[in-house]
C-alpha positions in Angstrom: 177.5 98.2 -16.1 180.3 95.7 -15.8 179.3 94.8 -12.2 175.8 94.1 -13.3 177.0 91.9 -16.2 179.3 89.9 -13.9 176.6 89.5 -11.3 174.0 88.3 -13.8 176.5 85.9 -15.3 177.5 84.5 -11.9 173.9 84.0 -10.9 173.1 82.4 -14.3 176.0 79.9 -14.0 175.0 79.1 -10.4 171.5 78.5 -11.5 172.6 76.1 -14.2 175.1 74.2 -12.0 172.9 73.9 -8.9 170.7 71.0 -10.0 173.8 68.9 -10.7 175.2 69.6 -7.2 173.2 67.1 -5.3 175.1 65.6 -2.4 173.2 62.4 -2.1 172.6 59.7 -4.7 170.0 57.0 -4.1 171.6 53.6 -3.5 171.4 51.0 -6.3 170.8 48.1 -4.0 167.7 47.7 -1.8 168.0 48.6 1.9 169.3 46.0 4.3 166.7 44.5 6.7 166.9 45.4 10.4 168.3 42.5 12.3 168.0 44.2 15.7 165.6 42.0 17.7 165.7 44.3 20.7 163.1 46.6 19.2 160.6 43.8 19.0 161.2 42.8 22.7 158.9 44.5 25.2 160.4 45.4 28.6 158.8 43.6 31.6 156.5 45.9 33.4 157.6 47.0 36.9 156.4 44.7 39.6 154.3 45.8 42.6 157.3 46.4 44.8 158.9 48.8 42.2 155.5 50.6 41.7 155.2 51.0 45.5 158.8 52.4 45.7 158.1 54.8 42.8 154.9 56.0 44.5 156.8 56.5 47.8 159.4 58.6 46.0 156.8 60.7 44.2 154.9 61.2 47.5 158.0 62.7 49.0 159.0 64.7 45.9 155.9 65.5 44.0 157.8 66.8 41.0 159.9 63.6 40.7 160.0 62.1 37.3 161.1 58.5 36.7 162.1 57.7 33.1 162.4 53.9 32.4 164.7 52.1 30.0 162.7 50.9 27.0 164.6 47.6 26.9 165.1 46.7 30.5 162.2 48.5 32.2 164.5 49.7 35.0 164.8 53.3 36.0 167.0 55.1 33.5 166.8 58.7 35.0 165.3 60.0 38.1 165.0 63.8 38.3 162.8 66.5 39.8 161.0 68.9 37.4 161.5 71.7 40.0 164.0 71.8 42.8 166.1 68.9 44.1 165.6 65.3 45.0 167.1 65.8 48.4 167.5 68.7 50.8 170.8 70.3 52.0 173.5 67.8 52.9 171.4 65.0 51.5 168.8 65.2 54.3 165.1 65.6 53.6 162.8 65.2 50.7 163.6 61.8 49.1 166.0 60.7 51.9 165.1 60.3 55.5 167.5 61.6 58.2 168.0 58.1 59.5 169.2 56.9 56.1 171.8 59.7 55.7 172.9 59.5 59.4 173.7 55.8 58.9 176.6 56.8 56.6 179.9 58.3 57.7 179.9 62.1 57.7 183.2 62.3 55.9 182.0 60.1 52.9 182.2 62.4 49.8 179.4 60.4 48.1 177.1 60.3 51.2 174.1 61.9 49.5 174.2 59.5 46.6 174.6 56.4 48.7 171.8 57.5 51.0 169.5 58.1 48.0 170.3 54.6 46.6 169.8 53.0 50.0 166.5 54.8 50.5 165.1 53.6 47.2 166.8 50.2 46.9 163.5 48.6 46.0 163.2 50.9 43.0 166.8 50.2 41.8 166.9 46.5 42.7 170.2 47.1 44.7 171.5 49.2 47.5 174.6 51.4 47.8 176.9 48.4 48.4 176.8 48.0 44.6 178.6 51.3 44.4 181.5 50.0 46.4 182.7 48.3 43.2 182.2 51.5 41.2 185.1 53.6 40.0 184.9 57.3 40.1 185.9 58.4 36.6 185.4 62.1 37.1 184.8 64.4 40.0 184.5 68.1 40.3 184.6 70.5 43.2 181.5 72.7 43.4 181.8 76.0 45.3 179.3 78.7 46.4 176.3 76.3 46.0 176.5 76.3 42.2 175.2 73.2 40.5 177.8 71.0 38.9 178.6 67.3 38.3 179.7 66.0 41.7 180.8 62.5 40.6 180.6 60.2 37.7 180.7 56.6 38.7 180.9 53.5 36.6 179.7 50.0 37.4 179.9 48.2 34.1 178.5 51.2 32.3 178.6 54.9 32.8 176.3 57.1 34.9 176.6 60.7 36.0 175.1 62.0 39.2 174.6 65.7 39.5 175.0 67.1 43.0 175.1 70.7 44.2 177.6 72.3 46.6 175.3 71.7 49.5 175.2 68.0 48.6 171.7 68.1 47.1 171.0 65.3 44.6 169.7 67.0 41.4 169.2 64.0 39.2 170.2 60.4 39.4 170.6 58.3 36.2 170.2 54.7 37.3 
């Protein structure tokens, strides 16, 4: 009997206090206007050379997806819906054997540099730009498990995912 009385009293008090427990009050002043002019700016459409480079990449890797930056119009992320962008050791698919063989075999970022060199028309630069990059994070990947192989920074930050067999998984440009 006492438990029922206490429970009904608690629920009654809770029901009376709940409407006053709002966590948000409407502001008294009107909202500030949006001064960001970037939203009104349209990105330049890709030129014919970039379109041709994107078509070349998609012909080699049919599941390739290229997400473009809304402001700059440049590639923001290149990934494959299924599989990898390159084959084992960076050879095949989106990278020709000649492109990967042109780089030293002991270069730890060989697959990434070959991918950038192969698709320089799409990026607007080649792997020489990465020589000024600093590796901010690296991880060793064993037994072929996917992991972040390197995070490079050239002015901004970008992470490139590489498997243990040096297959490029995705490339944020």
